[in-house]
Structures are given as structure tokens and as C-alpha cells.
N, C-alpha and C positions, 0 to 999 in steps of 0.2 A: 428295438431299432429296425430300420429298413434293411432288408436282406437283398442280396444280389438276385436279379431276376424278378423282383417284385414291383418294378417300376411300371407305371401306367400312364397312358397318354391322356391329354385333356379331353379328347373325344370320348374315350371309353368311360371316363369319370362322369362326363356330361350326360352320356346315355343312361348311366345308372341313376343319376339324379332326375333326369327327365322321366324315366320309367316310374320313379316313385310318385310323380305327380299324376300319372294316368291311373286314377283310382276313383272309387265312389266318394271318398271324403272331399275331393276337389269339386265334384258335381254338387255335393251337399252345400259347400261354401257358396257356389253360384246360386243355388236354390234359395239359400238364406239371404244373401245380399239383395237379390232381385225382389224379394218380398217387401223390402222397405226402401228401395232405391230405383232410379231409372236405369236402363241398360248401360247408358254411357257412363253414369256415375259408378255403377258396379264394376265395370271394366277398369275405370280409373283407380278405384280403391284397390282392386286386385293388383294392378300394376305397381302402385305405390307400396302396398303391403309386401309383395314379393320382392320388390327392390330392396326394402329394408331387410328382409330375410336373406337375400343374396349378400348384402353388405356384411351381415353377421357371419354368414357361411364362409365368406372370403377371409375375414379376420380370424375366425376359428380354424378354418381349414388350413391356412398357411402355417399356423403354429405347429400343427401336426406334420405338415409337409416338411418344415424346417427340421423338426426333431426326429421325424420317423417314428412317432409314437401315437397311439390312439388317444382320444379325448380324455379318458379317465386318468391316464398317466400324465398327460400334459397338465391337467388340473391339479396334479399333486403339488405344484408350487404354491397355489393360492389356497387350497383347501387342506393340504397335507395328504400323504398317500392313503391313509385310512379315511380321512374326511372326504376325499374326492370320490372314492368308491361308494361311500354312503350317499352323498349328495346326488351324484349322477344316477345312481341306482334308484333313488327315491323318485326323481322326476321321470325316469324311464318307466318305473312301475306305475305311477299315477297316469302317465300318458297312455301307456299300453292297455291298462285296465279300462280306462275311459273309452278309448277307441274300440276295444273289443266289444264293450257294451253297446256302443253306437252302431257298429256294423252288424252285430248279432241282432239288434233291434230292426235294422233295415232288412236283414235277411228274413227275420220272422214275419215282418209285414209283407214281404214278397211271397213267402210261402202261404200266408193266410189269404192274400189276394188271388194267388194262383189257384188255390183249392176252391175259392168262392166261384171262380169261373166254371168249375166243374161241379157246382152245387154241393160242395162240402164245406161246412163251416168250422173254423177253428179260431179261437180268440188269439189275437196278436201276442199277448203275453205268453200263452202256451206255445205258440209257434216259435217265439223268440227263445224260450227255454229249450225246446227240442233242437233248434238250430245251433244254439250255443253249446249244447251237450255234444252234438256231432262234431263240432269244431274242436272242442276240448279233447275228445277221444282221438281225433285225427292228429292233433298236435302231440299227444302223448305216445301213441303207438304207430302213427303213420306219417312221420316227418317227410318221408320220400314222396308222399302225396303232394307236398308243396310244389315240387318240380312239375309234376303232371298238371296240377291245377293252373300253374303259371302259364304253361304252354297253351292251355285251352281258354282260361278266363280272360287274360289280357287281350289277345286278338279279338275275342268275341265282344268284349267291352268296347274296343275301338271301333269295330264294325257297327255295332248298335248305335254308338254315338254319331258316327259318320252318317249312317243312314237317317237317323233322326234329324241331324243338321241339314241334310239335303232336302228332307221333307219340309222342314220349317222355312226354307228359303224359296219355296215355290207355293203357288196357289194362295189360299186364304190365310195360311199361317203367317206369311210375310206381312200382310196387312195388319194382323193382330199384333205382331211385334212392333211395327211402326207406330201404332196407336196406343201402345201400352203405357199405363200410368199405375205406379205402385199403390197398393192399398195402405201399407204401413208407412212409417217415417223413421228409418234408421239413420242415426247420425254418422258422419264421416268417421269419427273416432271409433264408434262401435263396430262399423264395418271393417275398419283397419285392425281392430282387435281380433275379429273373427278370422280374417285372412292370415294375420301373423300367427295366431294360435294354431291354425291348421298345419303349419310346418315349422313351428318354433323348435320342437325337439330335433328335427332334422338339421336345423341351422346350428344348434349348439353342439351336436355330436358329428358335425360334418367331417371332423378330423379322423373319424373311424374309417372313412372312405378315401380321404385325401392323403393319408399318411404315406402312401406309396407313390405319390406324385413327385417328380424330379424338381420341377420349377414352380415358383410362386405364380407365375403367369398361367400355368396349367390349371391351378385351382380357380383363379379369377375367371378364365374363359369358360371352364366347365360349369361354374355357378351361374354366370350370366346367361350363357346360351342353353344350359340344361334346365334351369328353373323357371326363368321369366316367361319364355314363349310357351312352354308346356303348361305352366301353372295358369297363366292368364287365359290360354285357349280352353283349358278344361273348365275353368270357372265360367267363361263365356258360354260354353256349351250347356252347362248346368242351368245358367240363367235363361238362355234362349229357349231351351226345351220346356222349362217351367212356364214361360210366357205362352209359348205356342200351344201347349196342351192344357193351359188354364188350371194348373194345380201345383201346389207346393209339396205334394207327396211324390217323392222320387220314384217309389215303386209303381205308382199309377202312371207316371210318365213313361217308364220303361215298358210297361205292359201295353201302352197305347202306340208306341213307336212301330213295333213289328206285330207279331202275334203275342197274346198274353203268355203263351208257353215259352217262346224264345226270349222275350224280355225278362220274364221271371227267372228263367234259368241263368241268364247272363248276370243278373243281380246276385243270385244265390252263389254262383261260382266265384264271382269277383270278391264278395264279402268273405266267403269261406277262405279263399286264398290269402287275403290280407290278414285275417284273424289267426291263421296258423302262425304267422310271424309275430303278431301281437301276443299270443299266448306264450310262445317260446321265449321271446324277449322279456315279457313280463315275469315269467318264471325265473329266468336267470337274474333279473333285477331283485326279486324277492330273496333269492339265495344270498346276494351281496348285502342287502339291507339287514336281514336277520341272521346272517352268518350261518346259513343252513349248509349241511354237508353236501358235497358234490354228488354223493351217492343217492341223494333224494331229489335229483333234478326233475324226474317225471312227476313226483308229488307236487313240487313247486309249480311246474307248468300247469298241472291240474287245478291247483288252488287258484292260480292267476286266472285261468279260463273260467272257473266257476264263479269267481267274484264278478268278472265281466259279464257272465251270463245273468247273474242276479240283477245287475244294473240294467241289462236289457229288459228283463221281466218287469221292472218298475217303470219302464218307459224313458230311459235316459235320452233317447232321441228328441224328446220334447224339450230338452234343456240344452240343445246343441249350441245355441248362441252364448249362454253364460259359461258353458264348459270351455269353449274356444277362448273366451275372454280370460278365464282363469289360467289356462295354459299360456296365453300371451303375457300374463302377469307374472306367473311363477317361474317360467323357464328362461326367458332372455336375461334376467339378472345374473344367471350363472356366467353368461358370456360377458356381461358388464364387468365382473370381477376379473375374469381372465384377460380381457382386453386391456384393462387398466394396468395389470401387471406386465404383460408381455409387450404391448405396443407403446405404452406411455412411460412406465418406469424403466423397463429394460430396452426401450427403443427398438424393439423387433430384433434384438440380437440373441440368437439361439445359444451363444456361449454364456449368456448371463442367466440362463434358465437353471434352476436348482430345485430338486424335489425336496419337500419338507417332510420329515418323519412325523408319523402320527397324525394329529389334527391341528390345522391352522385356524384358530378360533376367529381371527379377524376376517378371514375369507368367508367363513360360514355365517358369521353375524352380518357381514355386508350383504351377502346373498339373501339372507332371511328377512332383513329389514326391507330391502327393496321389493322382495316378493310379496310380503304382507301388505305394505302400503299400496302397491299396485293392485292388489286383490280387493281392497276395501270397497271401491265403487261397484265392483261386480257383486260382492256379497250384499251390499246395501240394496242393489237393484232387485234382489230376490224377496225383499221385504218392503212393500210399498209404503208402510207406515213410517219407515225410517227416512231421514233426509236423503235425497238423491244427489249423488256426486257424479259429475261428468267423467266418463271413462277416459283414462289417459294411458294407453297400452305401452308407451315407451318410458313412462316415469320410473318404473322399477329398475330398468337397466341403467338409467342415469343416476339414481340414488345409490345403487350398489357400486357403481363405478366411483362416485365421489367419496363414499364412505371408505372404500378400500384404499383409494389413492391417498387421501389425507390421513387415514388411520395408519397406513404404512409409513408415511413421512414422519408422523409424530413418533412412531415406534423407533424408527432409525435415529431420530434426533435424541431421544432419551438414551438409547444405547451409546451414542457418541459422548453424551454428557457424562454418563456413568464411567466410561473408560477414561475420560479426561480427569475425572475426580479421583481416580485411583492413584 
């Protein structure tokens, strides 16, 4: 429960969420969208996607604000106290390992490109492996490094982006942006899936940060003003820079903005900073999933980081779009089940909330069915010989919502009938 002195203003919560958007993944989303869409359509998709994310964040965050509990405890009603730890930990582990691999891959490409400037050749897979290894070691033995990196990496990333944006709005770059026509053809739904997937986890576990908010309106204001402006702005920067510098390679963009050294260092530090969090969070998630002893936290962090590093070595960055689509399919159904329970069945009344002991199978099955069905189009898209199904990133949350709602009603009616027959 919330303790005295732990209350936070909407502004401080909004700053935390806005800060989460100022990162390399947001630039990658913009980079991905602009490869198959016009700039105006990319910005519109970003706005719609983050508006959906914000709606989920508000509904999820208010539950924790009402109850003064983090997401994993709030979910104890729909998944059971043991089931919630397992489900939340699984999606946290998958997301963190995937993001670790993507960012280690970006870092490896930056290292390889930077060395190439000085006539030293290193394959990107090897550079990604070494980058991931350094990140893992830092996460295990140098957690304090995170604070130092944050003070350096975030301001440097902002300065590089701002400098690049100023450059693109002057001279020949502006004409290139105005005349841009995408080479690919990404559908609106695929773009929406990429955008939602990039922050789906943040939406579902919003309660971890909003649990100390006093009022529901604080969560609403923090989500709207913290996520949408920062998110759309960063996606816009990623898109504009990709157009102006005529490349879909984010490392090449950064090395062209300023000097190769400054741009390369900015990317390396930014990905390093974020991956310390991914490794630590992923390690803790593995502990909960596999019931590992707390004394083995460092080992779990190391395993999480090394799995992410191996993903980087095999070039996970090349699969950025399907990975974001999988995350948008797998994670939001968790919110679908929780929203059905708290907001529809309990009518948003915190006094109706009750934790279920053990595992609530209905909640788990509802989430799993929604997640699997929503993932089918993404899986099929990886195999061109299979029939292609249009991507519907919101279908999973709807299916999970419906299954849990009607499943719970049927269960209650059966219980009432049994009691009447006694």
C-alpha cells in the first residue's frame, strides 16, 4: 500500500514517462515508419498509436493509484497472486531480452562504423557481441554506472537530435524532406503495431510508477502530457533525420549529424544506458518466472544479458518490425483482462478488488488466447508461402477482454445456481 510521504505530483510522473520516450527505440520507430510511409502519415500513425498507449496507461495506472499497489499485485485479482507474477514476469522478460538485443545490435553497428572511420574493420556481429558483453558486465558489477551514464547519455542524445533537426530544417535538407516519397508501402495497421509495440510494456506496467499518485486526474494528465508530445516528437525526429540523410541506418544518421566520433559515442552511451535497465529488469523477471533464489540475482542478470547479446549477434535489428508487432500482440491483452475486471465488472470501485490466491486460470487463458490470435498474422508474415493475414494490433486486447468478461459471468451464474440447488 501507499505510504505517507510517497505521494507524487502529476508533473513529476509526467517527466518520468516523457524521459522514457527520449531514447534510441523511439528514433528507430520513426526510422521504420518513414521507410514505408510519408512523413505526414508517419506522424499521424505515431499520434494514434501513442493515444492508444496513453488510454491503456490511464486505465492501468489508475488501478494502481486507487489501490496503492504495483501492477503485479493489482493483477492478482485476474491472474491470481502466483499467476500474476508469472504472466507479468514472462512479458517483462521477453520485452527486456528483445530490447537488449536490439540496442546491443545498434551499439555494435555504431562501434563497427566508428572503427571503420579510423580504418579498422570489425564485423557488426563481433562488435555487437563485445558491446553486449560490456553491458552485461556493467549490469552485474557496476549498477552505479547507470546513474553516471544517464547524466551523460540523455543530454548528449538530446543535443545531437536537436542539432540534427536544426540542420535538416535549413539548406538542401529541407527541400529533400519536402520532396520525399517512401520506397516501401507499410499499411496503417502495421505502422500502428510498430508504434504500440514500442511502448506496450510501459502501458501495461504503468501502475508501477503511478501507484504513488494521489488523484486519478494526476495519472490522466501525466500520461497525456508526458507520452504523446515526447513520443510523437522523437518519432518525428527519427523520421526527419532518416529522410534528410537518405539512410535507414540509424548509426549512419548519427555519424553524419556531427562528427563520426561524437555521433558514434552518443549512440553507444545511449544504448548502453538503456541496456543496463533491460538486463537488470530482465534478470529480475527470470527470477520470478523460474523461481530462482534471490541470492542468484547477479547470475540471472548475466543470463538475461547474454541471451540478449546472442540475439544481437544474429542481427535481431533486422527484424525490428515483426518484433514490435509481436510485442503489440502479446502485451496489451494483459491490460484487456485487467480492464474488464476492474473497470467493467467492478465499475472502477477499489473496494470491490480482491486478490485471488494461487492461479486464476480464466484470466491466464483469456490473456493467452488473445495474445496467440493477435500474433498469428505476424508469424504468418515471416513465411511468405503461408496465406497472409492483415495485422490487427488491437484484436488481442478485445478478445481477451470479451473472453474474461463472459467467462467470469458464466462462472458466477454457475456458482449461484449451485448454491440455490443446495
